[in-house]
Backbone as ProteinMPNN parsed JSONL, in Angstrom:
{"seq_chain_A": "MVDFESGCPVAGCSNNKSLLTWHHHDCGATETIDCEGVVRCRKDHNLGEFFLLKYSCGGHSNGFQYGSYSAFLAALSICSNFGADFAFKLTQKLMDAFQNGRMPHN", "coords_chain_A": {"N_chain_A": [[-98.003, 27.991, 28.218], [-97.535, 31.384, 28.685], [-97.654, 35.042, 27.878], [-95.944, 36.778, 30.616], [-97.955, 38.777, 32.489], [-98.711, 40.876, 35.045], [-99.571, 42.296, 37.974], [-97.252, 44.203, 40.2], [-95.572, 42.448, 42.319], [-94.024, 43.263, 44.618], [-94.287, 44.306, 47.813], [-96.16, 47.034, 48.913], [-95.896, 48.535, 46.555], [-96.634, 50.877, 44.244], [-97.561, 49.849, 41.778], [-99.024, 47.788, 42.116], [-101.624, 46.929, 41.222], [-101.541, 47.747, 38.573], [-101.246, 46.518, 35.299], [-98.573, 44.746, 34.321], [-96.176, 44.04, 31.779], [-93.669, 41.857, 31.811], [-90.223, 41.86, 31.484], [-87.099, 40.342, 30.59], [-84.252, 41.126, 32.429], [-81.49, 40.906, 31.731], [-81.399, 40.695, 28.779], [-83.644, 41.733, 27.865], [-85.892, 40.653, 26.514], [-89.184, 39.58, 26.317], [-90.982, 38.25, 29.03], [-92.185, 34.82, 29.853], [-94.696, 32.543, 31.277], [-95.345, 29.539, 32.676], [-97.748, 26.982, 33.725], [-96.814, 25.778, 35.76], [-95.591, 27.842, 37.122], [-93.015, 28.49, 36.338], [-90.836, 30.872, 34.946], [-89.61, 32.164, 31.955], [-87.391, 33.732, 29.539], [-88.294, 34.907, 26.091], [-86.199, 34.547, 24.709], [-85.43, 32.169, 25.477], [-84.156, 31.955, 27.809], [-84.031, 30.438, 31.071], [-85.456, 31.374, 33.762], [-86.469, 30.763, 36.362], [-88.827, 29.78, 39.278], [-91.596, 31.842, 39.59], [-92.138, 32.882, 42.207], [-89.69, 33.095, 43.578], [-88.102, 34.82, 42.337], [-86.596, 38.302, 41.876], [-88.172, 41.572, 41.635], [-88.534, 44.452, 39.46], [-89.951, 47.392, 38.927], [-90.167, 50.304, 38.466], [-92.048, 51.532, 40.175], [-91.693, 51.13, 42.877], [-89.155, 52.033, 45.271], [-85.367, 51.296, 45.613], [-84.774, 49.551, 43.7], [-84.345, 46.277, 42.271], [-86.55, 43.687, 43.933], [-87.718, 41.263, 46.202], [-91.01, 39.506, 45.888], [-93.765, 39.731, 47.967], [-96.039, 37.356, 49.847], [-98.744, 38.184, 49.976], [-98.75, 40.577, 48.361], [-98.253, 39.126, 46.038], [-100.507, 37.624, 45.607], [-102.372, 39.632, 45.265], [-101.067, 40.845, 42.838], [-101.411, 38.749, 41.001], [-104.247, 38.452, 40.734], [-105.058, 40.292, 38.965], [-104.685, 39.295, 36.283], [-105.301, 39.3, 33.188], [-104.632, 37.469, 30.936], [-104.427, 34.796, 32.057], [-105.926, 31.851, 32.269], [-108.894, 30.407, 34.203], [-108.096, 28.021, 35.338], [-105.199, 28.081, 35.102], [-104.571, 30.176, 36.702], [-105.302, 29.328, 38.981], [-103.596, 26.91, 39.396], [-101.144, 28.62, 39.505], [-101.686, 29.972, 41.978], [-101.985, 27.833, 43.868], [-99.487, 26.855, 43.636], [-98.137, 29.111, 44.92], [-99.07, 29.443, 47.32], [-98.4, 26.666, 48.499], [-95.545, 27.201, 48.323], [-95.174, 29.351, 50.114], [-96.404, 28.238, 52.624], [-94.49, 26.261, 53.059], [-92.16, 27.602, 53.393], [-90.559, 28.388, 51.319], [-90.363, 30.795, 50.168], [-88.312, 33.565, 49.683], [-88.72, 35.862, 50.856], [-90.857, 37.272, 53.133]], "CA_chain_A": [[-97.111, 29.027, 28.456], [-98.212, 32.611, 28.337], [-96.997, 36.272, 28.333], [-96.047, 37.058, 31.846], [-98.399, 40.192, 32.6], [-99.277, 40.764, 36.234], [-99.043, 43.69, 39.067], [-95.92, 44.125, 40.471], [-95.617, 41.745, 43.36], [-93.409, 43.855, 45.786], [-95.13, 44.853, 48.921], [-96.158, 48.407, 48.876], [-95.556, 48.882, 45.265], [-97.978, 51.472, 43.439], [-98.079, 49.335, 40.518], [-99.485, 46.282, 42.322], [-102.812, 46.767, 40.658], [-101.28, 47.724, 37.29], [-100.983, 45.119, 34.507], [-97.381, 44.999, 33.619], [-95.431, 43.103, 30.732], [-92.214, 41.719, 32.339], [-89.261, 41.56, 30.559], [-85.786, 39.747, 31.248], [-83.257, 42.282, 32.528], [-80.289, 40.878, 31.108], [-81.574, 40.358, 27.301], [-84.858, 42.801, 27.426], [-86.62, 39.935, 25.93], [-90.373, 39.596, 27.172], [-90.812, 36.946, 30.071], [-93.124, 34.011, 29.854], [-94.752, 31.855, 32.375], [-96.195, 28.251, 32.699], [-98.702, 26.804, 34.766], [-95.996, 25.339, 36.991], [-94.961, 28.734, 37.87], [-91.576, 28.665, 35.843], [-90.774, 31.811, 34.129], [-88.64, 32.004, 30.943], [-87.827, 34.844, 28.41], [-88.487, 34.858, 24.72], [-85.035, 33.991, 24.165], [-85.369, 30.818, 25.92], [-83.363, 31.868, 29.209], [-84.89, 29.607, 32.1], [-85.166, 32.31, 35.245], [-86.908, 30.022, 37.631], [-90.085, 29.995, 39.673], [-91.933, 33.131, 39.844], [-92.013, 33.53, 43.446], [-88.241, 33.046, 43.744], [-87.32, 36.068, 41.391], [-86.639, 39.95, 42.224], [-88.882, 42.426, 40.49], [-88.263, 45.852, 39.589], [-90.898, 48.044, 37.874], [-90.166, 51.655, 38.897], [-93.238, 51.841, 41.126], [-91.084, 51.311, 44.052], [-87.555, 52.439, 45.417], [-84.451, 50.308, 46.117], [-84.488, 48.344, 42.166], [-85.079, 44.823, 42.488], [-86.848, 43.198, 45.274], [-88.351, 40.141, 46.119], [-92.408, 39.914, 46.116], [-94.562, 39.147, 49.379], [-96.965, 36.606, 49.535], [-99.85, 39.015, 49.808], [-98.675, 41.386, 46.983], [-98.255, 38.351, 44.739], [-101.82, 37.359, 45.514], [-103.031, 40.764, 44.47], [-100.651, 40.913, 41.432], [-101.821, 37.669, 40.058], [-105.581, 38.601, 40.7], [-105.355, 41.047, 37.785], [-103.845, 38.834, 35.208], [-106.361, 38.826, 32.183], [-104.271, 36.266, 30.003], [-104.421, 33.478, 32.594], [-107.553, 31.166, 32.427], [-109.162, 30.072, 35.441], [-107.124, 26.815, 35.827], [-103.666, 28.413, 35.142], [-104.549, 31.046, 37.759], [-105.678, 28.543, 40.254], [-102.317, 26.179, 39.714], [-100.245, 29.457, 40.1], [-101.954, 30.319, 43.251], [-101.776, 26.802, 44.732], [-97.866, 27.039, 43.825], [-97.417, 30.0, 45.734], [-99.618, 28.778, 48.702], [-97.402, 25.573, 48.983], [-94.084, 28.02, 48.568], [-95.281, 30.066, 51.182], [-96.413, 27.511, 53.753], [-93.187, 25.501, 53.283], [-90.903, 28.372, 53.81], [-89.698, 28.455, 50.256], [-90.235, 32.174, 49.444], [-87.157, 34.164, 50.101], [-88.872, 37.215, 51.524], [-92.193, 37.788, 53.555]], "C_chain_A": [[-97.719, 30.379, 27.817], [-97.251, 33.805, 28.532], [-96.95, 36.307, 29.896], [-96.327, 38.457, 32.04], [-99.129, 40.033, 34.083], [-98.988, 42.152, 36.83], [-97.825, 43.354, 39.47], [-96.117, 43.536, 42.077], [-94.916, 42.049, 44.773], [-94.554, 44.667, 46.613], [-95.021, 46.294, 49.109], [-96.04, 49.15, 47.557], [-96.941, 49.656, 44.792], [-98.478, 50.883, 42.202], [-98.738, 47.956, 40.946], [-100.798, 45.862, 41.501], [-102.797, 47.236, 39.026], [-100.66, 46.527, 36.391], [-99.676, 45.599, 33.842], [-96.984, 43.869, 32.66], [-94.052, 42.837, 31.437], [-91.445, 41.458, 31.333], [-87.733, 41.167, 31.33], [-84.653, 41.003, 31.35], [-82.031, 42.224, 31.678], [-80.295, 40.907, 29.44], [-82.826, 41.5, 26.839], [-85.863, 42.014, 26.756], [-88.143, 39.723, 26.836], [-90.359, 38.256, 27.732], [-92.256, 36.228, 29.498], [-93.296, 33.165, 30.962], [-95.524, 30.674, 32.142], [-96.898, 27.895, 33.859], [-98.046, 26.298, 35.991], [-95.388, 26.398, 37.801], [-93.505, 29.231, 37.234], [-91.64, 29.809, 34.79], [-89.538, 31.74, 33.301], [-88.695, 33.54, 30.296], [-87.814, 34.228, 27.131], [-87.256, 34.339, 24.086], [-84.354, 32.941, 24.812], [-84.243, 30.89, 27.281], [-84.378, 31.364, 30.314], [-84.582, 30.729, 33.532], [-85.683, 31.713, 36.394], [-88.496, 30.345, 38.136], [-90.265, 31.431, 40.002], [-91.79, 33.727, 41.054], [-90.686, 33.643, 44.275], [-87.477, 34.381, 43.132], [-87.373, 37.526, 42.063], [-87.324, 40.423, 40.888], [-88.535, 43.928, 40.602], [-89.291, 46.637, 38.627], [-91.011, 49.678, 37.851], [-91.37, 52.292, 39.531], [-92.672, 51.901, 42.643], [-89.519, 51.636, 44.157], [-86.646, 51.139, 45.748], [-84.371, 49.173, 44.805], [-85.201, 47.151, 42.45], [-85.246, 44.079, 43.876], [-87.739, 41.769, 45.208], [-89.874, 40.465, 46.311], [-92.74, 39.317, 47.328], [-95.539, 38.365, 49.026], [-98.394, 37.331, 49.238], [-99.765, 40.049, 48.67], [-98.707, 40.251, 45.961], [-99.601, 37.913, 44.459], [-102.634, 38.553, 44.573], [-102.323, 41.038, 43.054], [-101.388, 39.826, 40.506], [-103.391, 37.705, 39.812], [-106.036, 39.456, 39.443], [-105.009, 40.425, 36.582], [-104.965, 38.372, 34.223], [-105.797, 37.825, 31.209], [-104.321, 34.86, 30.633], [-105.93, 33.03, 32.624], [-107.574, 30.889, 33.88], [-108.102, 28.872, 36.152], [-105.945, 27.158, 35.888], [-103.619, 29.222, 36.367], [-104.53, 30.266, 38.981], [-104.148, 27.491, 40.578], [-101.159, 27.33, 40.241], [-100.583, 29.634, 41.588], [-101.682, 29.178, 44.293], [-100.156, 26.705, 44.857], [-97.497, 28.16, 44.906], [-97.853, 29.724, 47.136], [-98.521, 27.851, 49.317], [-96.064, 26.018, 49.357], [-94.023, 28.503, 49.941], [-95.402, 29.239, 52.724], [-95.34, 26.485, 53.908], [-92.099, 26.058, 53.479], [-90.08, 28.666, 52.497], [-89.592, 29.934, 49.614], [-89.077, 32.774, 50.421], [-87.296, 35.277, 51.035], [-90.261, 37.217, 51.949], [-92.142, 38.405, 55.21]], "O_chain_A": [[-98.257, 30.451, 26.712], [-96.222, 33.693, 29.199], [-97.937, 35.856, 30.477], [-95.464, 39.323, 31.892], [-100.001, 39.184, 34.266], [-98.29, 42.998, 36.271], [-97.314, 42.283, 39.14], [-96.762, 44.171, 42.911], [-95.09, 41.39, 45.798], [-95.427, 45.419, 46.181], [-93.945, 46.801, 49.429], [-96.098, 50.38, 47.556], [-98.071, 49.186, 44.923], [-99.514, 51.225, 41.632], [-98.945, 47.092, 40.094], [-101.022, 44.699, 41.167], [-103.797, 47.135, 38.314], [-99.76, 45.769, 36.753], [-99.593, 46.537, 33.049], [-97.517, 42.77, 32.813], [-93.337, 43.829, 31.58], [-91.861, 40.877, 30.33], [-87.357, 41.625, 32.408], [-84.316, 41.686, 30.383], [-81.579, 43.176, 31.042], [-79.237, 41.133, 28.853], [-82.916, 42.001, 25.718], [-86.822, 42.672, 26.353], [-88.069, 39.732, 28.065], [-89.876, 37.28, 27.158], [-93.163, 36.81, 28.904], [-92.322, 32.928, 31.676], [-96.447, 30.799, 31.338], [-96.676, 28.458, 34.931], [-98.585, 26.353, 37.097], [-94.802, 26.185, 38.862], [-92.96, 30.261, 37.631], [-92.42, 29.716, 33.843], [-88.494, 31.32, 33.8], [-89.62, 34.343, 30.42], [-87.363, 33.089, 27.012], [-87.3, 33.742, 23.01], [-83.141, 32.734, 24.812], [-83.606, 29.898, 27.639], [-85.486, 31.894, 30.402], [-83.517, 30.743, 34.148], [-85.323, 32.173, 37.477], [-89.254, 31.053, 37.473], [-89.411, 32.137, 40.536], [-91.397, 34.89, 41.154], [-90.603, 34.159, 45.389], [-86.385, 34.797, 43.519], [-88.32, 37.77, 42.811], [-87.231, 40.044, 39.721], [-88.298, 44.503, 41.664], [-89.278, 46.302, 37.442], [-91.922, 50.227, 37.231], [-91.621, 53.489, 39.39], [-93.171, 52.647, 43.485], [-88.763, 51.495, 43.196], [-87.163, 50.08, 46.103], [-83.925, 48.041, 44.995], [-86.379, 47.039, 42.79], [-84.363, 43.904, 44.716], [-88.318, 41.364, 44.2], [-90.152, 41.546, 46.828], [-92.038, 38.401, 47.757], [-96.027, 38.544, 47.91], [-99.069, 36.982, 48.269], [-100.806, 40.321, 48.073], [-99.283, 40.544, 44.914], [-99.969, 37.79, 43.291], [-103.28, 38.407, 43.535], [-103.04, 41.453, 42.143], [-101.868, 40.105, 39.407], [-103.858, 37.102, 38.847], [-107.165, 39.362, 38.961], [-105.049, 41.217, 35.64], [-105.508, 37.274, 34.35], [-106.682, 37.259, 30.566], [-104.271, 33.856, 29.923], [-106.893, 33.729, 32.94], [-106.627, 31.048, 34.651], [-107.52, 28.926, 37.236], [-105.328, 26.592, 36.79], [-102.67, 29.023, 37.126], [-103.789, 30.55, 39.922], [-103.689, 27.335, 41.71], [-100.398, 27.077, 41.174], [-99.683, 29.419, 42.401], [-101.232, 29.443, 45.408], [-99.595, 26.517, 45.936], [-96.557, 27.985, 45.682], [-97.039, 29.774, 48.058], [-97.878, 28.109, 50.334], [-95.431, 25.563, 50.31], [-93.152, 28.23, 50.767], [-94.721, 29.501, 53.715], [-95.333, 25.842, 54.958], [-91.074, 25.419, 53.719], [-88.962, 29.169, 52.616], [-88.833, 30.186, 48.678], [-88.956, 32.524, 51.62], [-86.424, 35.663, 51.815], [-91.027, 37.152, 50.987], [-93.157, 38.872, 55.727]]}, "name": "protein", "num_of_chains": 1, "seq": "MVDFESGCPVAGCSNNKSLLTWHHHDCGATETIDCEGVVRCRKDHNLGEFFLLKYSCGGHSNGFQYGSYSAFLAALSICSNFGADFAFKLTQKLMDAFQNGRMPHN"}
């Protein structure tokens, strides 16, 4: 499990290539992500799989929005705290969700 730092996965967001540290909206704690793509916050709230969450970073309008497949790929590509195996597993998880219609928005 590592701190969840990535670009914003919302399509068209200006922060897509900016490394952001994500925080849980309800409690403010830093979020973490494991190699299965499950996001939790440091106060141990289980938030769910990263591709099912809504994101808000201030770089796009309309508050919290779902990420898109292509924006997730771009956002994950700049993650400096993920090792190669970790990044590969997250990318595989994302591709599987996209191919099986599990992503809420695309």
